[in-house]
VEXPA-285168 format. One record per residue: x, y, z of N, C-alpha, C in turn; residue number from 1. Coordinates in nm, 4 decimals. Layout:
<sites>
+----------+----------+----------+----------+----------+----------+----------+----------+----------+-----+
|       nu |       nv |       nw |      cau |      cav |      caw |       cu |       cv |       cw |  nr |
+----------+----------+----------+----------+----------+----------+----------+----------+----------+-----+
|        X |        Y |        Z |        X |        Y |        Z |        X |        Y |        Z | NUM |
...
+----------+----------+----------+----------+----------+----------+----------+----------+----------+-----+
</sites>
This chain:
<sites>
+----------+----------+----------+----------+----------+----------+----------+----------+----------+-----+
|       nu |       nv |       nw |      cau |      cav |      caw |       cu |       cv |       cw |  nr |
+----------+----------+----------+----------+----------+----------+----------+----------+----------+-----+
|   1.8147 |   1.2359 |  -7.2200 |   1.8891 |   1.1512 |  -7.1281 |   1.8260 |   1.1535 |  -6.9884 |   1 |
|   1.8042 |   1.2732 |  -6.9333 |   1.7454 |   1.2826 |  -6.8002 |   1.6020 |   1.2307 |  -6.8017 |   2 |
|   1.5277 |   1.2623 |  -6.9066 |   1.3913 |   1.2090 |  -6.9190 |   1.3918 |   1.0573 |  -6.9119 |   3 |
|   1.4871 |   0.9962 |  -6.9811 |   1.4971 |   0.8506 |  -6.9817 |   1.5305 |   0.7970 |  -6.8429 |   4 |
|   1.6230 |   0.8629 |  -6.7736 |   1.6599 |   0.8194 |  -6.6386 |   1.5409 |   0.8286 |  -6.5434 |   5 |
|   1.4656 |   0.9370 |  -6.5538 |   1.3493 |   0.9540 |  -6.4674 |   1.2424 |   0.8506 |  -6.5017 |   6 |
|   1.2188 |   0.8269 |  -6.6293 |   1.1207 |   0.7256 |  -6.6703 |   1.1615 |   0.5870 |  -6.6203 |   7 |
|   1.2891 |   0.5543 |  -6.6317 |   1.3383 |   0.4255 |  -6.5815 |   1.3205 |   0.4154 |  -6.4304 |   8 |
|   1.3477 |   0.5249 |  -6.3598 |   1.3329 |   0.5247 |  -6.2145 |   1.1877 |   0.5075 |  -6.1738 |   9 |
|   1.0967 |   0.5753 |  -6.2443 |   0.9542 |   0.5590 |  -6.2146 |   0.9098 |   0.4149 |  -6.2366 |  10 |
|   0.9571 |   0.3538 |  -6.3438 |   0.9242 |   0.2131 |  -6.3698 |   0.9829 |   0.1226 |  -6.2622 |  11 |
|   1.1044 |   0.1523 |  -6.2210 |   1.1717 |   0.0689 |  -6.1206 |   1.1024 |   0.0761 |  -5.9858 |  12 |
|   1.0629 |   0.1965 |  -5.9432 |   1.0009 |   0.2049 |  -5.8105 |   0.8595 |   0.1457 |  -5.8102 |  13 |
|   0.8014 |   0.1310 |  -5.9272 |   0.6693 |   0.0666 |  -5.9353 |   0.6776 |  -0.0817 |  -5.9018 |  14 |
|   0.7987 |  -0.1377 |  -5.9026 |   0.8161 |  -0.2807 |  -5.8777 |   0.8606 |  -0.3120 |  -5.7354 |  15 |
|   0.8771 |  -0.2115 |  -5.6511 |   0.9248 |  -0.2363 |  -5.5148 |   0.8152 |  -0.2050 |  -5.4132 |  16 |
|   0.8259 |  -0.2678 |  -5.2975 |   0.7270 |  -0.2443 |  -5.1924 |   0.7867 |  -0.1759 |  -5.0705 |  17 |
|   0.9178 |  -0.1578 |  -5.0717 |   0.9836 |  -0.1007 |  -4.9552 |   1.0797 |   0.0107 |  -4.9961 |  18 |
|   1.0774 |   0.1220 |  -4.9260 |   1.1758 |   0.2274 |  -4.9534 |   1.3198 |   0.1838 |  -4.9233 |  19 |
|   1.3366 |   0.0729 |  -4.8540 |   1.4717 |   0.0233 |  -4.8265 |   1.5363 |  -0.0404 |  -4.9492 |  20 |
|   1.4589 |  -0.0620 |  -5.0533 |   1.5086 |  -0.1231 |  -5.1764 |   1.6075 |  -0.0297 |  -5.2463 |  21 |
|   1.7105 |  -0.0868 |  -5.3050 |   1.8130 |  -0.0081 |  -5.3748 |   1.7537 |   0.0727 |  -5.4902 |  22 |
|   1.6492 |   0.0225 |  -5.5547 |   1.5861 |   0.0969 |  -5.6640 |   1.5233 |   0.2264 |  -5.6121 |  23 |
|   1.4635 |   0.2204 |  -5.4934 |   1.4065 |   0.3399 |  -5.4326 |   1.5181 |   0.4389 |  -5.3996 |  24 |
|   1.6249 |   0.3900 |  -5.3399 |   1.7383 |   0.4765 |  -5.3053 |   1.7966 |   0.5429 |  -5.4296 |  25 |
|   1.8105 |   0.4667 |  -5.5369 |   1.8646 |   0.5221 |  -5.6616 |   1.7746 |   0.6326 |  -5.7158 |  26 |
|   1.6440 |   0.6081 |  -5.7135 |   1.5500 |   0.7096 |  -5.7618 |   1.5516 |   0.8334 |  -5.6736 |  27 |
|   1.5675 |   0.8117 |  -5.5444 |   1.5762 |   0.9235 |  -5.4507 |   1.6979 |   1.0098 |  -5.4814 |  28 |
|   1.8101 |   0.9460 |  -5.5039 |   1.9321 |   1.0213 |  -5.5341 |   1.9262 |   1.0860 |  -5.6721 |  29 |
|   1.8599 |   1.0223 |  -5.7665 |   1.8404 |   1.0853 |  -5.8971 |   1.7594 |   1.2134 |  -5.8815 |  30 |
|   1.6518 |   1.2072 |  -5.8032 |   1.5696 |   1.3271 |  -5.7843 |   1.6499 |   1.4368 |  -5.7150 |  31 |
|   1.7351 |   1.3995 |  -5.6221 |   1.8232 |   1.4976 |  -5.5568 |   1.9157 |   1.5626 |  -5.6596 |  32 |
|   1.9782 |   1.4809 |  -5.7424 |   2.0719 |   1.5338 |  -5.8427 |   2.0018 |   1.6220 |  -5.9454 |  33 |
|   1.8806 |   1.5861 |  -5.9852 |   1.8042 |   1.6695 |  -6.0785 |   1.7780 |   1.8060 |  -6.0155 |  34 |
|   1.7356 |   1.8047 |  -5.8890 |   1.7067 |   1.9320 |  -5.8210 |   1.8318 |   2.0187 |  -5.8079 |  35 |
|   1.9417 |   1.9592 |  -5.7720 |   2.0628 |   2.0388 |  -5.7509 |   2.1188 |   2.0916 |  -5.8833 |  36 |
|   2.1048 |   2.0128 |  -5.9895 |   2.1459 |   2.0608 |  -6.1214 |   2.0570 |   2.1765 |  -6.1651 |  37 |
|   1.9267 |   2.1625 |  -6.1443 |   1.8345 |   2.2706 |  -6.1804 |   1.8598 |   2.3949 |  -6.0962 |  38 |
|   1.8947 |   2.3762 |  -5.9699 |   1.9245 |   2.4911 |  -5.8828 |   2.0406 |   2.5723 |  -5.9370 |  39 |
|   2.1394 |   2.5032 |  -5.9920 |   2.2554 |   2.5717 |  -6.0501 |   2.2210 |   2.6468 |  -6.1776 |  40 |
|   2.1168 |   2.6032 |  -6.2464 |   2.0833 |   2.6613 |  -6.3763 |   1.9673 |   2.7596 |  -6.3732 |  41 |
|   1.8906 |   2.7598 |  -6.2659 |   1.7709 |   2.8439 |  -6.2575 |   1.8009 |   2.9687 |  -6.1754 |  42 |
|   1.8152 |   3.0806 |  -6.2433 |   1.8498 |   3.2056 |  -6.1758 |   1.7323 |   3.2623 |  -6.0965 |  43 |
|   1.6115 |   3.2290 |  -6.1345 |   1.4931 |   3.2854 |  -6.0688 |   1.4482 |   3.2000 |  -5.9497 |  44 |
|   1.4429 |   3.0684 |  -5.9688 |   1.3889 |   2.9795 |  -5.8657 |   1.4937 |   2.8844 |  -5.8086 |  45 |
|   1.6188 |   2.9213 |  -5.8177 |   1.7258 |   2.8342 |  -5.7694 |   1.7119 |   2.7974 |  -5.6238 |  46 |
|   1.6620 |   2.8914 |  -5.5417 |   1.6465 |   2.8621 |  -5.3994 |   1.5411 |   2.7548 |  -5.3743 |  47 |
|   1.4351 |   2.7540 |  -5.4534 |   1.3306 |   2.6513 |  -5.4371 |   1.3828 |   2.5134 |  -5.4768 |  48 |
|   1.4600 |   2.5091 |  -5.5859 |   1.5214 |   2.3832 |  -5.6264 |   1.6168 |   2.3334 |  -5.5178 |  49 |
|   1.6956 |   2.4258 |  -5.4630 |   1.7916 |   2.3885 |  -5.3591 |   1.7195 |   2.3342 |  -5.2367 |  50 |
|   1.6154 |   2.4037 |  -5.1927 |   1.5424 |   2.3582 |  -5.0751 |   1.4793 |   2.2217 |  -5.0998 |  51 |
|   1.4232 |   2.2007 |  -5.2186 |   1.3666 |   2.0699 |  -5.2528 |   1.4752 |   1.9628 |  -5.2497 |  52 |
|   1.5908 |   1.9935 |  -5.3084 |   1.7018 |   1.8985 |  -5.3080 |   1.7483 |   1.8648 |  -5.1679 |  53 |
|   1.7554 |   1.9647 |  -5.0813 |   1.7990 |   1.9400 |  -4.9440 |   1.6965 |   1.8568 |  -4.8672 |  54 |
|   1.5685 |   1.8798 |  -4.8920 |   1.4653 |   1.7977 |  -4.8281 |   1.4758 |   1.6529 |  -4.8758 |  55 |
|   1.5026 |   1.6340 |  -5.0036 |   1.5197 |   1.4990 |  -5.0578 |   1.6423 |   1.4327 |  -4.9961 |  56 |
|   1.7500 |   1.5081 |  -4.9844 |   1.8714 |   1.4518 |  -4.9232 |   1.8475 |   1.4159 |  -4.7772 |  57 |
|   1.7720 |   1.4986 |  -4.7048 |   1.7373 |   1.4659 |  -4.5669 |   1.6565 |   1.3367 |  -4.5604 |  58 |
|   1.5678 |   1.3161 |  -4.6563 |   1.4896 |   1.1921 |  -4.6571 |   1.5816 |   1.0721 |  -4.6808 |  59 |
|   1.6821 |   1.0878 |  -4.7679 |   1.7782 |   0.9809 |  -4.7922 |   1.8578 |   0.9509 |  -4.6650 |  60 |
|   1.9016 |   1.0561 |  -4.5969 |   1.9768 |   1.0369 |  -4.4715 |   1.8939 |   0.9612 |  -4.3684 |  61 |
|   1.7683 |   0.9988 |  -4.3528 |   1.6804 |   0.9311 |  -4.2568 |   1.6580 |   0.7859 |  -4.2975 |  62 |
|   1.6401 |   0.7626 |  -4.4262 |   1.6150 |   0.6281 |  -4.4755 |   1.7330 |   0.5354 |  -4.4511 |  63 |
|   1.8524 |   0.5826 |  -4.4770 |   1.9700 |   0.4949 |  -4.4762 |   2.0470 |   0.4948 |  -4.3452 |  64 |
|   2.0092 |   0.5791 |  -4.2516 |   2.0848 |   0.5932 |  -4.1274 |   2.1104 |   0.4602 |  -4.0582 |  65 |
|   2.0118 |   0.3729 |  -4.0528 |   2.0266 |   0.2476 |  -3.9784 |   2.0262 |   0.1238 |  -4.0671 |  66 |
|   2.0350 |   0.1437 |  -4.1962 |   2.0392 |   0.0282 |  -4.2860 |   2.1798 |  -0.0298 |  -4.2887 |  67 |
|   2.1856 |  -0.1600 |  -4.2853 |   2.3150 |  -0.2250 |  -4.2990 |   2.3308 |  -0.2715 |  -4.4439 |  68 |
|   2.4488 |  -0.3086 |  -4.4781 |   2.4713 |  -0.3576 |  -4.6135 |   2.5101 |  -0.2470 |  -4.7095 |  69 |
|   2.5074 |  -0.2812 |  -4.8366 |   2.5465 |  -0.1864 |  -4.9398 |   2.4381 |  -0.0819 |  -4.9603 |  70 |
|   2.4789 |   0.0425 |  -4.9564 |   2.3881 |   0.1528 |  -4.9815 |   2.4199 |   0.2122 |  -5.1174 |  71 |
|   2.3202 |   0.2671 |  -5.1791 |   2.3393 |   0.3403 |  -5.3029 |   2.4018 |   0.4743 |  -5.2642 |  72 |
|   2.5024 |   0.5166 |  -5.3381 |   2.5673 |   0.6432 |  -5.3064 |   2.5429 |   0.7439 |  -5.4181 |  73 |
|   2.5646 |   0.8689 |  -5.3858 |   2.5447 |   0.9755 |  -5.4836 |   2.6414 |   0.9554 |  -5.5980 |  74 |
|   2.5895 |   0.9543 |  -5.7183 |   2.6723 |   0.9340 |  -5.8357 |   2.7269 |   1.0644 |  -5.8896 |  75 |
|   2.7733 |   1.0579 |  -6.0095 |   2.8297 |   1.1759 |  -6.0735 |   2.7176 |   1.2715 |  -6.1135 |  76 |
|   2.7523 |   1.3968 |  -6.1404 |   2.6495 |   1.4919 |  -6.1834 |   2.5764 |   1.4415 |  -6.3069 |  77 |
|   2.4545 |   1.4857 |  -6.3209 |   2.3700 |   1.4419 |  -6.4315 |   2.4148 |   1.5086 |  -6.5596 |  78 |
|   2.4366 |   1.4275 |  -6.6609 |   2.4735 |   1.4823 |  -6.7908 |   2.3479 |   1.4970 |  -6.8746 |  79 |
|   2.3482 |   1.5924 |  -6.9626 |   2.2339 |   1.6151 |  -7.0491 |   2.1125 |   1.6643 |  -6.9725 |  80 |
|   2.1386 |   1.7435 |  -6.8678 |   2.0301 |   1.7912 |  -6.7827 |   1.9323 |   1.8784 |  -6.8604 |  81 |
|   1.8094 |   1.8720 |  -6.8183 |   1.7051 |   1.9533 |  -6.8785 |   1.7137 |   2.0958 |  -6.8255 |  82 |
|   1.6559 |   2.1861 |  -6.8998 |   1.6403 |   2.3212 |  -6.8480 |   1.5452 |   2.3143 |  -6.7291 |  83 |
|   1.5609 |   2.4016 |  -6.6320 |   1.4774 |   2.3939 |  -6.5114 |   1.3271 |   2.3894 |  -6.5386 |  84 |
|   1.2787 |   2.4683 |  -6.6333 |   1.1354 |   2.4658 |  -6.6628 |   1.0908 |   2.3298 |  -6.7163 |  85 |
|   1.1757 |   2.2660 |  -6.7944 |   1.1445 |   2.1332 |  -6.8478 |   1.1565 |   2.0262 |  -6.7398 |  86 |
|   1.2488 |   2.0441 |  -6.6493 |   1.2760 |   1.9439 |  -6.5463 |   1.1691 |   1.9401 |  -6.4382 |  87 |
|   1.0989 |   2.0517 |  -6.4184 |   1.0051 |   2.0604 |  -6.3065 |   0.8990 |   1.9492 |  -6.3094 |  88 |
|   0.8327 |   1.9301 |  -6.4210 |   0.7257 |   1.8295 |  -6.4285 |   0.7801 |   1.6893 |  -6.4025 |  89 |
|   0.8957 |   1.6576 |  -6.4608 |   0.9545 |   1.5259 |  -6.4407 |   0.9979 |   1.5066 |  -6.2959 |  90 |
|   1.0552 |   1.6113 |  -6.2369 |   1.0972 |   1.6027 |  -6.0974 |   0.9770 |   1.5834 |  -6.0060 |  91 |
|   0.8690 |   1.6554 |  -6.0335 |   0.7466 |   1.6407 |  -5.9538 |   0.6937 |   1.4982 |  -5.9652 |  92 |
|   0.6900 |   1.4424 |  -6.0855 |   0.6415 |   1.3055 |  -6.1036 |   0.7251 |   1.2057 |  -6.0233 |  93 |
|   0.8563 |   1.2208 |  -6.0295 |   0.9443 |   1.1275 |  -5.9600 |   0.9320 |   1.1425 |  -5.8088 |  94 |
|   0.9369 |   1.2632 |  -5.7588 |   0.9289 |   1.2837 |  -5.6140 |   0.7906 |   1.2421 |  -5.5627 |  95 |
|   0.6852 |   1.2692 |  -5.6390 |   0.5509 |   1.2272 |  -5.5987 |   0.5414 |   1.0746 |  -5.5921 |  96 |
|   0.6011 |   1.0067 |  -5.6894 |   0.6026 |   0.8599 |  -5.6869 |   0.6764 |   0.8058 |  -5.5666 |  97 |
|   0.7894 |   0.8679 |  -5.5339 |   0.8663 |   0.8268 |  -5.4167 |   0.7882 |   0.8521 |  -5.2875 |  98 |
|   0.7250 |   0.9687 |  -5.2788 |   0.6476 |   1.0024 |  -5.1587 |   0.5311 |   0.9054 |  -5.1399 |  99 |
|   0.4643 |   0.8723 |  -5.2486 |   0.3516 |   0.7788 |  -5.2413 |   0.3975 |   0.6413 |  -5.1951 | 100 |
|   0.5072 |   0.5941 |  -5.2513 |   0.5591 |   0.4635 |  -5.2116 |   0.5986 |   0.4629 |  -5.0645 | 101 |
|   0.6670 |   0.5673 |  -5.0193 |   0.7083 |   0.5739 |  -4.8793 |   0.5878 |   0.5803 |  -4.7862 | 102 |
|   0.4883 |   0.6602 |  -4.8219 |   0.3683 |   0.6723 |  -4.7387 |   0.2904 |   0.5412 |  -4.7346 | 103 |
|   0.2806 |   0.4742 |  -4.8484 |   0.2101 |   0.3459 |  -4.8536 |   0.2830 |   0.2410 |  -4.7706 | 104 |
|   0.4137 |   0.2355 |  -4.7833 |   0.4922 |   0.1386 |  -4.7059 |   0.4813 |   0.1663 |  -4.5563 | 105 |
|   0.4702 |   0.2933 |  -4.5204 |   0.4604 |   0.3294 |  -4.3789 |   0.3321 |   0.2781 |  -4.3149 | 106 |
|   0.2306 |   0.2522 |  -4.3945 |   0.1036 |   0.2017 |  -4.3402 |   0.0942 |   0.0497 |  -4.3448 | 107 |
|   0.1937 |  -0.0156 |  -4.4015 |   0.1924 |  -0.1610 |  -4.4153 |   0.2168 |  -0.2286 |  -4.2806 | 108 |
|   0.1387 |  -0.3277 |  -4.2511 |   0.1550 |  -0.4037 |  -4.1267 |   0.2618 |  -0.5129 |  -4.1399 | 109 |
|   0.3181 |  -0.5309 |  -4.2584 |   0.4130 |  -0.6399 |  -4.2798 |   0.5574 |  -0.6015 |  -4.2492 | 110 |
|   0.5793 |  -0.4804 |  -4.2018 |   0.7144 |  -0.4365 |  -4.1682 |   0.7179 |  -0.3913 |  -4.0229 | 111 |
|   0.8378 |  -0.3794 |  -3.9698 |   0.8509 |  -0.3407 |  -3.8295 |   0.7998 |  -0.1985 |  -3.8071 | 112 |
|   0.7449 |  -0.1728 |  -3.6899 |   0.6970 |  -0.0373 |  -3.6602 |   0.8079 |   0.0673 |  -3.6724 | 113 |
|   0.9295 |   0.0310 |  -3.6389 |   1.0392 |   0.1271 |  -3.6464 |   1.0671 |   0.1684 |  -3.7905 | 114 |
|   1.0726 |   0.0723 |  -3.8816 |   1.0971 |   0.1062 |  -4.0226 |   0.9792 |   0.1851 |  -4.0783 | 115 |
|   0.8598 |   0.1506 |  -4.0387 |   0.7429 |   0.2242 |  -4.0857 |   0.7474 |   0.3689 |  -4.0393 | 116 |
|   0.7979 |   0.3919 |  -3.9198 |   0.8110 |   0.5290 |  -3.8705 |   0.9167 |   0.6046 |  -3.9517 | 117 |
|   1.0253 |   0.5365 |  -3.9852 |   1.1290 |   0.5976 |  -4.0695 |   1.0703 |   0.6318 |  -4.2062 | 118 |
|   0.9963 |   0.5401 |  -4.2649 |   0.9379 |   0.5640 |  -4.3970 |   0.8369 |   0.6779 |  -4.3939 | 119 |
|   0.7656 |   0.6909 |  -4.2837 |   0.6732 |   0.8029 |  -4.2684 |   0.7496 |   0.9354 |  -4.2689 | 120 |
|   0.8631 |   0.9365 |  -4.2024 |   0.9482 |   1.0561 |  -4.2008 |   1.0006 |   1.0862 |  -4.3411 | 121 |
|   1.0401 |   0.9831 |  -4.4132 |   1.0865 |   0.9997 |  -4.5515 |   0.9752 |   1.0614 |  -4.6355 | 122 |
|   0.8548 |   1.0101 |  -4.6222 |   0.7409 |   1.0634 |  -4.6981 |   0.7159 |   1.2099 |  -4.6638 | 123 |
|   0.7314 |   1.2458 |  -4.5378 |   0.7111 |   1.3843 |  -4.4961 |   0.8117 |   1.4773 |  -4.5623 | 124 |
|   0.9381 |   1.4376 |  -4.5637 |   1.0405 |   1.5208 |  -4.6283 |   1.0185 |   1.5302 |  -4.7785 | 125 |
|   0.9718 |   1.4221 |  -4.8386 |   0.9431 |   1.4264 |  -4.9819 |   0.8244 |   1.5163 |  -5.0114 | 126 |
|   0.7268 |   1.5187 |  -4.9228 |   0.6146 |   1.6121 |  -4.9386 |   0.6620 |   1.7572 |  -4.9297 | 127 |
|   0.7568 |   1.7841 |  -4.8433 |   0.8153 |   1.9186 |  -4.8335 |   0.8828 |   1.9547 |  -4.9657 | 128 |
|   0.9566 |   1.8609 |  -5.0210 |   1.0230 |   1.8834 |  -5.1498 |   0.9197 |   1.9107 |  -5.2586 | 129 |
|   0.8112 |   1.8360 |  -5.2587 |   0.7062 |   1.8567 |  -5.3581 |   0.6457 |   1.9966 |  -5.3500 | 130 |
|   0.6242 |   2.0452 |  -5.2293 |   0.5696 |   2.1809 |  -5.2147 |   0.6625 |   2.2834 |  -5.2781 | 131 |
|   0.7907 |   2.2622 |  -5.2695 |   0.8864 |   2.3550 |  -5.3311 |   0.8883 |   2.3421 |  -5.4818 | 132 |
|   0.8667 |   2.2231 |  -5.5326 |   0.8750 |   2.1994 |  -5.6767 |   0.7493 |   2.2437 |  -5.7512 | 133 |
|   0.6396 |   2.2539 |  -5.6831 |   0.5119 |   2.2877 |  -5.7499 |   0.4915 |   2.4348 |  -5.7635 | 134 |
+----------+----------+----------+----------+----------+----------+----------+----------+----------+-----+
</sites>
């Protein structure tokens, strides 16, 4: 179930050009929920999962702080969660995809400098999360 959700999210973010897109927000929150679920289940590395999850949540806060309109909100806990060791590779793939998209969008000249600066900050927080997950 979680593998399928992550695969769907990776496919979805491949179709967007802006982190402001709802698909990006959904994938961001999925990665947060995966990390927090793994933190609850991993007795050895729970703190690393938690720190990664908090960095991801900070990136979501920065991304959505000034967005108007409907925002994606944190959903219910993930059902059918993977064991932490199994979840790590999938979480890394998803967070890396999100970080790459945010960093690429931050260099685009087709968006306002302010949004590009926000996206750069999002990419930075996602890179912090990746360091914890690896």
